[in-house]
C-alpha atoms as one frame of an Amber mdcrd trajectory, in Angstrom:
protein
   0.000   0.000   0.000   1.245   3.484  -0.882   2.537   5.596   1.987   1.236
   8.805   0.419  -2.283  10.138  -0.237  -3.970   9.243  -3.510  -6.746  11.100
  -5.329  -6.997  14.390  -3.463  -9.233  17.362  -4.069  -7.649  20.330  -5.813
  -7.632  22.334  -2.578  -6.025  19.529  -0.572  -3.332  19.047  -3.182  -2.599
  22.741  -3.500  -2.317  23.138   0.269   0.171  20.267   0.496   2.273  21.879
  -2.219   2.199  25.389  -0.760   3.185  24.046   2.656   6.477  22.991   1.079
   7.262  26.263  -0.676   8.836  29.497   0.555  10.202  32.653  -1.090  13.780
  32.600  -2.319  16.499  35.020  -1.224  16.680  38.709  -2.091  18.948  40.824
  -4.240  19.277  44.498  -5.114  18.789  45.384  -8.783  18.712  48.592 -10.774
  15.385  50.053 -11.812  16.136  49.068 -15.416  16.495  45.433 -14.324  13.445
  45.432 -12.035  10.751  45.105 -14.709   8.800  41.897 -14.101  10.543  41.193
 -10.801   8.814  40.794  -7.420   9.463  43.426  -4.778  11.090  42.089  -1.592
  10.590  45.171   0.595   7.890  47.632   1.564   8.516  50.979  -0.105   7.647
  54.030   2.002   7.421  57.441   0.383  10.160  59.760   1.630   8.559  62.836
   0.061   5.370  64.235  -1.367   4.678  63.624  -5.049   4.368  66.041  -6.639
   6.664  67.889  -4.214   4.971  71.241  -4.887   1.543  72.470  -6.013   1.555
  72.750  -9.798  -0.593  73.674 -12.745  -2.205  70.940 -14.863  -2.791  73.375
 -17.741  -1.281  76.225 -19.678  -2.932  79.341 -18.318  -2.657  82.039 -15.679
  -2.097  81.661 -11.946  -4.066  84.211  -9.942  -5.840  85.017  -6.689  -9.406
  83.672  -6.787 -10.712  86.649  -4.800  -9.573  88.987  -7.586 -12.041  87.315
  -9.990 -15.072  87.521  -7.711 -16.777  90.218  -9.809 -15.918  88.673 -13.190
 -18.749  88.044 -15.669 -19.189  87.433 -19.383 -20.246  91.053 -19.849 -17.646
  92.582 -17.565 -14.371  90.724 -17.252 -11.705  91.387 -14.622  -8.340  92.464
 -16.007  -5.147  91.529 -14.156  -1.539  92.588 -14.713   0.895  89.826 -15.774
   3.998  90.022 -13.587   5.981  86.985 -14.796   5.981  83.820 -16.878   6.614
  80.456 -15.163   7.694  77.561 -17.426   7.831  73.968 -16.180  11.084  73.286
 -14.369  11.500  76.872 -13.148  10.677  78.291  -9.730   8.413  81.368  -9.486
  10.339  84.580  -8.845   7.522  86.776  -7.567   4.671  86.491  -5.079   1.277
  87.492  -6.432  -0.440  90.478  -4.912  -3.899  91.921  -5.533  -4.630  92.577
  -9.196  -1.718  90.482 -10.487  -1.404  87.187 -12.380   1.415  84.998 -13.669
   1.495  83.234 -17.004   2.026  79.565 -16.134   2.693  76.486 -18.243   1.701
  72.872 -17.608   3.644  71.312 -14.732   5.050  74.581 -13.424   4.942  75.415
  -9.678   2.177  77.676  -8.394   3.597  81.042  -7.235   3.158  82.172  -3.639
  -0.088  84.113  -3.226  -1.917  82.347  -6.076  -4.712  79.895  -5.292  -6.259
  79.211  -8.719  -5.369  78.756 -12.375  -7.497  79.785 -15.339  -6.888  78.168
 -18.740  -5.631  80.237 -21.663  -8.784  79.467 -23.664 -11.032  80.923 -20.948
  -9.375  84.350 -21.098  -8.351  87.140 -23.417  -4.833  88.466 -23.051  -1.986
  90.485 -24.455   1.656  90.777 -23.439   0.904  92.788 -20.269  -2.606  91.824
 -19.124  -5.108  88.980 -18.940  -8.893  89.320 -18.664 -10.973  86.691 -16.846
 -14.736  86.337 -17.454 -15.743  83.720 -14.868 -15.157  83.790 -11.095 -12.557
  81.224  -9.990 -12.761  79.018  -6.926  -9.855  78.739  -4.537  -7.906  75.592
  -5.501  -9.370  75.477  -9.015  -7.047  73.841 -11.572  -4.264  73.315  -9.037
  -2.649  69.934  -8.433  -1.771  69.961  -4.713   1.549  68.757  -3.359   1.264
  65.086  -2.402  -1.728  64.396  -4.652  -0.055  61.225  -5.978   1.930  60.223
  -2.874   2.310  61.643   0.622   5.445  61.457   2.734   5.306  58.385   5.011
   2.716  56.605   2.863   3.275  52.947   1.941   3.684  53.108  -1.805   4.312
  49.467  -2.706   4.105  46.361  -0.561   6.476  43.440  -0.474   5.318  40.825
  -2.963   4.222  43.353  -5.604   4.943  42.455  -9.222   6.904  45.386 -10.618
   5.466  46.675 -13.881   5.048  50.062 -15.561   3.312  52.252 -12.972   5.154
  50.690 -10.023   8.502  51.351 -11.696   7.416  54.907 -12.441   6.557  55.512
  -8.778   9.948  54.176  -7.685  11.633  56.499 -10.152   9.548  59.415  -8.909
  10.874  58.751  -5.402  14.450  58.753  -6.636  14.899  55.017  -6.165  17.504
  53.868  -8.686  17.620  50.408  -7.068  15.215  48.163  -5.177  15.210  44.833
  -3.364  13.604  41.976  -5.283  13.300  38.234  -4.820  15.516  35.931  -6.831
  13.785  34.588  -9.914  12.957  30.884  -9.533  14.702  28.489 -11.897  12.329
  25.893 -13.319  13.797  22.821 -14.983  11.518  20.881 -17.328  11.989  17.163
 -17.991  10.012  15.485 -20.774   9.605  11.719 -20.424   8.368   9.323 -23.071
   9.724   6.962 -25.720   7.206   8.457 -28.140   8.731  11.954 -28.028  11.191
  13.416 -30.515  12.750  16.865 -30.691  10.996  19.702 -32.456  13.575  19.664
 -35.247  13.074  15.948 -35.953  10.590  14.159 -38.195   8.464  11.806 -36.073
   8.569   8.130 -36.963   5.686   5.666 -36.581   4.008   6.170 -33.191   6.074
   9.258 -32.377   5.158  12.912 -31.790   7.174  16.087 -31.365   7.800  17.344
 -27.846   5.471  20.358 -28.008   4.124  20.577 -24.457   7.446  21.617 -22.920
   7.536  24.859 -24.921   4.075  25.879 -23.760   4.841  25.054 -20.122   8.160
  26.907 -20.211   6.377  29.977 -21.542   3.744  29.785 -18.796   6.499  29.525
 -16.174   8.298  32.571 -17.577   5.056  34.536 -17.396   5.202  33.865 -13.652
   8.636  35.501 -13.561  10.668  32.296 -13.622  13.791  31.376 -15.510  13.497
  28.085 -17.369  15.808  25.304 -18.472  14.705  22.394 -20.636  16.525  19.172
 -19.750  15.495  17.369 -22.918  13.699  14.092 -23.502  14.206  11.139 -21.162
  13.174   7.585 -22.150  10.619   5.589 -20.172  13.229   3.912 -17.992  13.243
   4.218 -14.213  17.006   4.726 -13.915  17.107   7.384 -16.641  14.216   9.335
 -15.117  15.765   9.095 -11.639  19.094  10.412 -12.927  17.410  13.329 -14.722
  15.398  14.247 -11.612  18.496  14.106  -9.404  20.415  16.413 -11.753  17.528
  18.868 -12.019  16.857  18.958  -8.269  20.467  19.886  -7.661  20.208  23.140
  -9.592  16.534  24.134  -9.912  14.021  25.671  -7.518  11.140  23.761  -9.112
  11.211  20.681 -11.336   8.391  20.050 -13.808   8.082  16.682 -15.514   5.668
  15.644 -18.244   4.529  12.080 -18.837   5.000   8.893 -16.876   2.613   9.904
 -14.117  -0.425   7.706 -14.801  -0.946   3.959 -14.221   0.407   2.392 -17.413
   3.257  -0.091 -17.666   5.552   2.633 -18.983   4.602   5.294 -16.417   7.810
   5.231 -14.414   7.950   8.566 -12.586   6.731   7.209  -9.237   9.155   4.304
  -9.443  11.999   6.711 -10.210  11.140   8.906  -7.232  10.855   5.913  -4.924
  14.237   4.723  -6.215  15.711   8.100  -5.218  14.035   8.065  -1.814  12.037
  11.198  -2.627   9.068  12.191  -0.485   5.905  11.840  -2.546   3.347  14.360
  -1.277   0.388  12.883  -3.179  -0.629  11.256  -6.440  -3.682  12.030  -8.595
  -6.391  14.666  -8.284 -10.177  14.654  -8.536 -10.265  17.044 -11.487 -10.549
  16.815 -15.269  -8.330  17.374 -17.142  -5.179  17.040 -15.035  -6.149  14.098
 -12.816  -2.828  12.394 -13.569  -0.581  14.470 -11.325   2.126  13.902  -8.760
   3.843  16.179  -6.251   7.077  15.259  -4.514  10.086  16.751  -2.758  13.627
  15.566  -3.416  16.596  17.045  -1.553  14.510  20.099  -0.681  13.361  20.752
  -4.254   9.689  20.583  -5.188   8.758  18.421  -8.181   5.429  18.541  -9.976
   4.710  15.616 -12.283   2.291  16.601 -15.049   0.410  14.556 -17.596   1.984
  13.877 -20.967  -1.176  15.253 -22.580  -0.617  18.962 -23.363  -4.007  20.328
 -22.296  -4.099  18.244 -19.112  -0.546  19.309 -18.261  -1.386  22.972 -18.822
  -4.535  22.901 -16.672  -2.690  21.214 -13.804   0.119  23.745 -14.112  -2.351
  26.638 -14.047  -4.066  25.341 -10.913  -1.036  24.087  -8.969   2.150  25.208
 -10.704   1.303  28.905 -10.860   0.521  29.174  -7.106   3.705  27.235  -6.286
   5.852  29.444  -8.517   4.286  32.592  -7.132   5.004  31.484  -3.566   8.614
  30.584  -4.433   8.995  33.864  -6.315   7.746  35.940  -3.370   4.413  37.123
  -4.795   2.072  38.606  -2.201  -0.847  36.504  -3.465  -0.106  32.970  -4.599
  -3.690  31.987  -5.366  -5.320  32.668  -8.720  -7.942  35.405  -8.741 -11.466
  33.985  -8.921 -14.216  35.844 -10.787 -17.788  35.097 -11.884 -18.419  34.761
 -15.610 -21.085  33.481 -17.947 -20.614  30.642 -20.378 -20.083  32.011 -23.877
 -21.601  28.840 -25.322 -23.139  25.542 -24.274 -20.853  22.766 -23.020 -21.893
  19.114 -22.867 -20.242  18.110 -19.593 -20.080  14.309 -19.581 -17.793  13.514
 -16.662 -19.092  13.689 -13.070 -15.699  15.092 -12.027 -14.932  18.720 -11.398
 -14.139  20.078 -14.873 -11.904  22.979 -15.884 -12.212  24.718 -19.241  -9.397
  26.870 -20.647 -10.660  29.871 -22.564 -10.637  33.618 -23.125 -12.243  36.395
 -21.142 -14.625  38.381 -23.338 -16.839  41.315 -22.386 -20.294  41.789 -23.890
 -22.940  44.220 -22.675 -21.012  44.841 -19.468 -20.919  41.126 -18.578 -17.866
  38.837 -18.509 -18.006  35.684 -20.619 -15.794  32.615 -20.955 -15.161  31.857
 -24.624 -13.905  28.300 -25.143 -12.749  26.458 -28.246 -15.356  24.203 -29.836
 -12.959  21.253 -29.729 -11.693  20.147 -26.333  -9.349  17.269 -25.536  -6.593
  16.368 -23.095  -4.055  15.921 -25.873  -4.827  19.172 -27.691  -2.948  22.466
 -27.561  -5.421  24.349 -29.747  -7.926  25.070 -26.911  -5.115  26.881 -25.068
  -4.618  29.540 -27.748  -5.088  33.013 -26.219  -6.080  31.315 -22.963  -6.228
  33.760 -20.042  -9.090  32.259 -18.047  -9.935  28.851 -16.614 -13.614  28.140
 -16.115 -14.745  25.721 -13.402 -17.695  23.363 -13.785 -18.570  21.807 -10.395
 -18.471  18.067  -9.791 -21.790  16.422 -10.578 -23.095  19.408 -12.533 -25.299
  18.990 -15.583 -24.329  20.121 -19.102 -23.909  23.886 -19.164 -26.138  26.153
 -21.212 -24.977  29.350 -22.848 -25.198  32.170 -20.309 -24.863  29.902 -17.253
 -22.888  31.550 -14.447 -19.727  29.796 -13.275 -16.544  30.515 -11.341 -13.389
  31.167 -13.352  -9.735  31.810 -12.548  -7.643  34.561 -14.099  -4.330  33.037
 -15.090  -1.845  35.795 -15.809  -1.302  39.373 -14.655
């Protein structure tokens, strides 16, 4: 009898995996190198952004009280005392009856409390006439509107992308602490597999699944290394796993994980003395799955069928990689969507459907390929959503509401 659990629920399996994962170490990188990395520190604002009140428009800075009597019939004329371009400090304080020509992004001069746009005035070189009363604070971006000193700007575990990098730059941060990128090594097992550059012989297929899985892993911020194709022999698989575990943070294998005579992954792991966390899941596709730990390295054994391997990776590999990579939230985001078409669910098992998120009439829909199959890659094209059909549910009609998981950020 096996000494490890068999046929777990998705939640039970995921919990067992996440219990054996932890973030990697940290390193300091330049802002240019930080794109796509995961922040390993809380970032606290050391200053207000913007650091001074500024104008969002080209116009005239003035005192609102000076425009109190302005009307379309009788404008108020003010004397222009200076021009303030962006990047230059005001040289004069505004007094009653005065205004300053100001350009977008320029600091508000002392004494001014409003800005009127060029197009709402008439002007010449010396004066400007305003025809509508201004409110105090009108058309002024206050200091600290974007960030205030002492505010937590970014939290540890944040994926650094465009806006986050821009905020770091705005605070003068040329470097930041990030987590090391996980290295994922992929091992393809199967006598039927040949390299992508080879012509398959009778009963053979090209090793296509590994390229899709490597891409999915990189979208989680990982580095990847493909270890090639290993024949269906216990000793060969064991040797490949031992090599990979010695240098990778996560090992992914495809094939050899079911119950056939040539499914040798479990035997290889037992030969190595690895700790098998569990085998098989109550889901479809992706039921053929194995999780193990060897010499401190997590291994996820995926089906040799491309679609089944991808679904299992989405549901279990992505959370594991996120946890190893230091992401704040390891779990996939769950949303409610409607079925974009009918689906004849035949299996009583919990079913997952890869598809695309589409919006129609303000509602979110899951669009799935007409053809579905464990061995197919086509249903995964443009896949960014994984719909969930509950165990025991009837065939789904178009418009039925279901849970779905967003796959990539």
